[in-house]
N, C-alpha and C positions, 0 to 999 in steps of 0.2 A: 497539575495541582490547582492552577489558576481557574481552569474551567470547572473543576469539581467544587471549588469554594464558591464560585459564582452561582452554581446550581443550588448549593445549600442556602445561600443568601436569598435567591429568588424564590425558593420553596418556602422560606420563612415568611417573606412578604406575601406570598400567595395564600398561605394559611391565615394570616391576619386579614387579608381582603375578603376571603370566603367567610370567615367568622363574622366580620361586621356585616357582610351581605346577608347572611342567614338571620342575624339578629334584627336587621332592618326589615327583612321580609316578615319575620315573626311579629314584630311590632306593628307592621301594617295590617297583618291578618288579625291581630288582637284588636286593633282599633276598628277595623271593619266589622268584626264580629260583635264588638261592644255596641256599635251603632245599629246592629240588627240588619246588615246588608251583606249579601254573599260576596266573596271576593270576585272581582271582575264585573259585578253588576253596577248599574248606574245609580248615582245618589238619588234618593227619594223614591226608589222603586218600592212598590207595595210589598209588605210582609204578609203573606197569606192573602185572603180575599177581602179583608176589612179595609176601610178607608184609613189612611195614615193618621188623619186628624182624630179619628175615633180611637185609634190605638194610643196616640199621644195623650188624649184625655183619660183613657183607661189606665195608662201608666201612672199618671199623677194621682188618680183616685185610688189605685192599688197601693201606692206608697203611703198615702195619707190614712188609709182605712184598714188595709189588709196585711201589709208587710210585717206588722208587729207579731202576728200569729201564723202567717202562711208564707210559703215561698211559691214563686211561679213555676218552680221545677218540681222535683220529686222529694226534696228534703222536708222532713217533719220538723217544725219549730215548736209551736204549741198545738196547732191543728195540722191536718195533713197537707202535703204538697199538692198544688192545684194543676199539675201537668196532666193534660188529657181529661180534665173534669167535664168538659162539654161533650165528650164522647160517652161518659158514664151516666150523666143525668140530663134530663131535658132542660131546655132553657127556661120554661115556665116554672119547673120545680126549683131550679137554682135561684131564680128571682125571689120566690117565696122564702126560700131558706136564708138567703142573704139579708133580706129586708126584715124578717122576723122568724128566726129559727125556732124559738120557743112556741110560737103559735102553731107552727107546722108539727112540732113534736106533740103538742097537746091535742092536735086534730087526729092523732092516731096513725100518722104516716109511718109505715114500717121502716122505710129507708132512713128517715129522720131519727127515729128512735134507735135504730142500730148504730148510727154514727154517734149519737149522744152517749150511748152506753160504751162504745168502743173507746172514746176519749174521756173516760172516767167521769161522765156526766158534767163536764165543764161547759157551762153555758156560753154560747157565742153571743157577743153583743149584737143588739138589733141595729139595723141601719135603715130605719124607716125614712130618713131624710133623703136617701138615694132614690132617684127616679128609676123606672125600668130601663131607660136609655143609659143611665149611669152604670147600672149592673151589666148591661150588654157590652158597654165599653170596657169594663173590667175583664169580662170574659174574652173579648177580642184581644186584649193585651196579653192575657195568659196564653191564648192560642198562638199569638204571634211569637211569644217567647219560646214556646215549644218548637215552632218552625225554625227559629233562629238556631236553637240548640241542635236540632237535627241536621241543619245545613252546615254548621261550623265543623271544620275538621278536628278541632281540639277544643276542650273546655277552657274558656278564658276566665281567669279570676278577675273580678272587677267589682264595681259598686253594687251590682245585683246580688253578688254573693256575700256582701258585707252586711253587718248588722244595720238595721234602720237607724238613720242619723249618722252613719259613718262618714258621710260626705260632710267634711268640716267646713266646706266653703272657702278653703284656702288654696285654690288652684294656682294662683300666681306665686304663692309661697312655695308650693310643691314644685312648680316649674323652675324657680330659682335654684332650689336644692338639687333638682335633677340636672340642671346645667352644670352646677359645681361638681356633681358626681362624674359627669361626662368629662369635664376638664381634668379631674383627678385621674381617671382611667387613661385619658390621652397622654398625660404627662408620664404615667408609669410605663406606657407602651413606648413612648419616645425614649425614655431612659433605657429600657431593655434593648431597643433597636440600636441605640447609640453604643451601648456596651458590646453588643454582638458585632456591630460594624467595626469597632476599634479592634476587637480580637481578631476578626478576619483579616483586616489590613495588616496587623502586626504579624500574623502567621504568613501572609503572602510575602511581605518584605523579608522576613526571616529566611524563608525557603529560597527566595531569589538570591539573597546575598550569599547563602551557604553554597548554592549551586554554581553561581556565575561569577563570583569574585574570589580572588585570593586574599584572604584576610590574615593580617598579622595577629599575633597573640592577643594584643590589647583589644583590637576590634572584635576578634572572635569571642573574647570574654564578654564584651558588651552585647553582641548580637545573641549569643546563646546563654545569656544569664537566665536564671530562674525568674519566673514571674513574681513580681513584688506587688501583692495585693494592697499594700499601704498606699501605693501611688494612685489607686482608684479613689479612695476617700480623701486623698490630699489634693486631687484635681479640682480646680476652680469650677469647671463645668459641672462635674458631678455634685459638688457641694451646692452649687446654685440650684440645680434641679431638685435635690433633696430638700433644700430650704423652701423652694417654691411649693413642692408637694405638701410639706408640713404646714405651710401657711394656708393653702387651700383647704386642708383637712380641718384646721382650726376655725377658719371662716365658716365652713359648712356646718360644723358642730355648733358654733356660736349662733349662727343664723337660725338653726332649728330650735335652739333653746330660747332665743329672743322672741321668735314668732309664736312660741307657746305661752308667753307671758299673758296672763289674764284669762286663759282658757282652762276651765276647771272641770273638764269632762272626766267623769268618774269620781268626783268629789262626794264623799259620803261621811259627813261629820257625825259624831255620836250625839244623840238627842237626849234631853233630860228625862224623857219617858220612852221606853222601848215599844214604840207603836209599830205594828206590822200592817203594811198595806196589803200584803199577801193574804192575811187572815181576814181583814175587813172588806177590802175591795175585791179580792179574789174569791175566797171561800164563801163569804157571806153576801157577796154581790151588792154591797152598799154603794150607791151611786156617788160619784165624786162630789156632786153639787150638794149632797146632804151635809157634808162637813165644810166644804169650801163653798159657802152659800152665795157668794157674789161672782162666781166664775162666769156666769152667763149674763151678768148685769153690770159689771164694773170693770175698771181698768185692772184692778187687782183681784186675784182669786180668793183672797182673805185667808187668814189663819183661823182654824176652828177654836172657838172658846171652850172653856172647861164645861160650860153649861150644855153644850152639844154632846160632849162625852157622857155627861151624866144622864142624858135622855135614856141611855141603855144601861150604863154602869151604876146607876142607883139601885139596880136590881141584879145585874149580871157580874159575877166575879168580883164582888165587893171586897173580898179579903186578899185579893192579889196584891203583892208588893208594888207593882207598877200602878195599879188603880188607886192605891192608897196615896200615891204622890199627887194624884188629881184632887183627892179629898183635902190633903194638906194645903194645896194651892188655894182652894176655895175657902178654907178656914182662915187662911192668912190674908185673904182678899188680894192675892197677887197673881198676875197672869203667869202661865207656863212659858218659860223662856226657850221656845223652840229656836233651833239654829237654822238660819236661812241657807238654803242650798243653791237655788237658782238666782243668780245675780246678773243684772244687766248694768252696764255703765250708766251714769246719770245723764250722759249726753244722748242716750237712746230712749225713744218713746215706744212703749208696747202696751197694747190694750187687749186684755183677755176677751172681753165681750165681743170685740170686733172680729176676733178669730173664731171663738166658740159659738156665739149666737148667730152672727151674720155669715161668717165663712163656713160654719159647720165643721170646723176642725176638731178631731177627736183629741182627748187629753194625751193618748199614747203617741200621737204624731210627734210631739215635742218631748214628752216626759218618758217615752219608752214603755215597756210592759210593766207599768206601775202596779198592776194587780198581781205581779209575781215577786215583788220586792219585799223582803222582810225588813231590810234597811234601805231607805230611799237614797239614790245617788243621782248625780247629774248625768243623764243619758246622752243628751245632745251637746254639741260644742257651744251652741248659742253665739256663734260668731256672725259678723255682718254678712260674710259670703254665704254662710249656711242659710240665713234668712232670705237672701236675695235668690239663691237657687230655688227655694221653695216658691217664692213669688213668680219666678219664671216658669215653673212647672205646673203650678196649681191652676186648673181652669175655673173660671167664675160661672156660677149657675145664674144665667141671665133669663131663663124662661119665665114668662109672665111678668117681667119687670120692664115696663116701657122706657125706663130711664136709660137702659142699655141698648135700645133698638138701633139708634143711629150710630152708636159707637161700634156695635157688632158689624153693621154694614160697612163702615169705614175700614174696620179691621179685616174683613173678608176680602175687600178690594186690594189690600196691600200685603196680605199674608195668608198662607194656607194652613197655618198652625191653629191650635186652639186659642180661644180668647181667655188669656190668663190674667192673673193679678197684675203682672208686669204690663200687659196690654192696656190696663186701665190706670197706668201711672204708678204701679206698686213698687217700682224701683227708683222713683224720684227721691232725691236726698231729703227733701222737706217732709216726706211722709213719716220718717222716723227721727229726723234731726231738725227740730224747730229752730 
């Protein structure tokens, strides 16, 4: 009986060990696949034939310009998935299509017209600001992602599969929550092992006493008494463990709630006029800067005045109840009281023109697929970590700008990665907090 019990106990421990070993191996494989490196390969090995620096630059360009409408895999978002696109189209054709798809369609290109018709004649934004090298870097990144997916044994869910902007930039917060979850699991396992161990010891002692000792009636009653479950929850050790688990759960939940204070991702307040960006920016292709007139020139993107609305609606849908609200605002000489959606704390400095005009950042990078929103909501978390992640990943266009020549040389001497906003001091505290 003793040997059998030992075997059961050792088997239980072996199951736990194997389980944690498999989980650790799966985590390692997931981490390796997320980095784009085959298991067992050396860190920094090239993915495909492209330069890793080019792939890194392409990854940032893809996330900033393409990820709103396209996936690097086979999934259709707004437009088609780009997996294998370089095998279907020539590089020259792809450069023309990405930089100005409408010009290619108007030239009579059969492939361009077919794609345009297949996706309900939804116009793809032009990216004339991208150089040929930028487009090639994007294509290299797409090819690299296809190679990674082919090499990985399983599909790993991660940031690439999440919606753009899903990276909330709270990695440290997530790590703390993860550690608490691990502590909670460990405590539960310890409690289970403790209970099983006590039951095994009790069974061993009971069998030993019954077989090897002459017990009087009183002792026999004690030894062979029925198990009293009340003794478990009355035990100080068990109560302490349960209390500790309860405290850890409360701390974990409380920490998650506290770290979410001030993050208004998904916030979609009701506006005084039911304005649809999907209709205006999507179907009618009205450029963002037509209404938000200072988005390329000023710190603020500006709220459109009623006069801008009336440029069209003095003739179009004049009798609409929503348009009549604009007329009443003009008659009363009062501004329309739009509800602000995207709010940054007063301690943070953000300049729209620095990002849109100088950096060439598209509106969708931060605001999401605004052209698809009937009701605008806060798409990105707008946290400090989210901004810093973007600065670390976004390469600077230094071509033709002598200001960056020495900085780029110094960067290349000390780093093999792309020259990003962070490389130019974009993560210094004083950049955003004066």
